[in-house]
N, C-alpha and C positions, 0 to 999 in steps of 0.2 A: 493019656495026655499028661497026667500028673508028673510022670517021670521026666517029661521034657521041660518042666518049669525051672529046675535048677540051671540047666545049661542056657536057657533063654536069659535069665537074670544075669548069669555070669558073663555071657557075651555082651549084653547091653552095658554092663559095668566096664568091660574091657574097652568098648568103643568110647565110652565117656572118658577113659584115661587117655586114649589115643587122640581124642579131639577136645582137649580142655577148652573151656570157654564157649563150647557149642552146645546147643540143645540136642540131646540124643533121645530118640524114641524108638520103641520096638513095637511092631504089630505081631500078636500071636493069633494066627488064623487057623481055625479048625471047623469041621462040619458042625459041631455043637461044642459048647464050652461048659464043662462041669463046674459046679459051684466051688469045689475044692481047688481047682486050677485058678478060678477067679480070685479066691481068697489068697492064694500064693502071690499073685500079681498085685492084689489090692494092697498088701502090706508094703510092697515096693522097696524093700531094703535088701542090700547085698553087703556082706562083710568081706573085706580084704584084710585078713588078720583081725585087728581090733578097730580098723577104720570102717565106719559106716558110710555107705554110699546109697543115695536114693536112685532107684532106677524106674523109668517110666515105660511100663509095658501096658499096651492096650489090647486086651483080649477081645477078639471079634469073630463072630461066626462067618462062615463063607458067604451066606446070604447077605449079611450086612456089608461085608467087604465088596461084594458085587455091586451093591447099591452105591457104595462110595466110589468105586472105580468107574462106574457108568457116569456119575456126575463129573468126575475128574476128566474123563475122556470127552464128554459132551460139551464142556464149557471151558473157556479160557480162564483158568483160575491161577492165582498166585500161590506160591509156597505157603504164605501166611494163612490162606484160606484153609488149607489142609491142616496146618499147625493149629489153628483155632479149633478145628474139630477134635484133634487129639487132646488139646488142653481141656476142652469142654468135657470130653469123655473122662479124663483123669480127675476132673474137679469133684466128682461125686464118689471117689473111691474111699471116702471115710464112712460110707454106708455099709451095710452088710453085703456079703457077696451076692445074694440074689437081687438085692436092690441095686447094686452097682451094675450088674449084668443088664437089668432092665433099663437103667438110665443110659447105658452105652447105646443100646438099640434106639432109645428115644432120642438121644442126641444125634445119632446118624440120620434118623428120619427127619428130625427138625432141620438139621443142616442141609440135607439133600433137597428138602422142599423149598429152601430159600433160593436154590439155583435152578430148579426145574420150573419152567414156565408153562 
């Protein structure tokens, strides 16, 4: 999975250039997420020559993605509801890779519990 980190960040940066003024997020979904992959996305920086670009990539396990999709399919949610989840997941990326990975799972569980009755 680590080899996939560079293209993910590059493509996210390319979409940010294609859609200036828009928030661009990327989900990286895998059966399990290695801490080294988490670290790559935690840094969240892409360089186009000497120009630094912040990229927002949320690494998510398949099981967490399934929880998220089940909520999105089961409720009438607005785009901002999902955007809030992504922003909340990204808000803790200043922590260590293992801590950020745990916080993403925690954010998803907390977010999903607010919509599941």
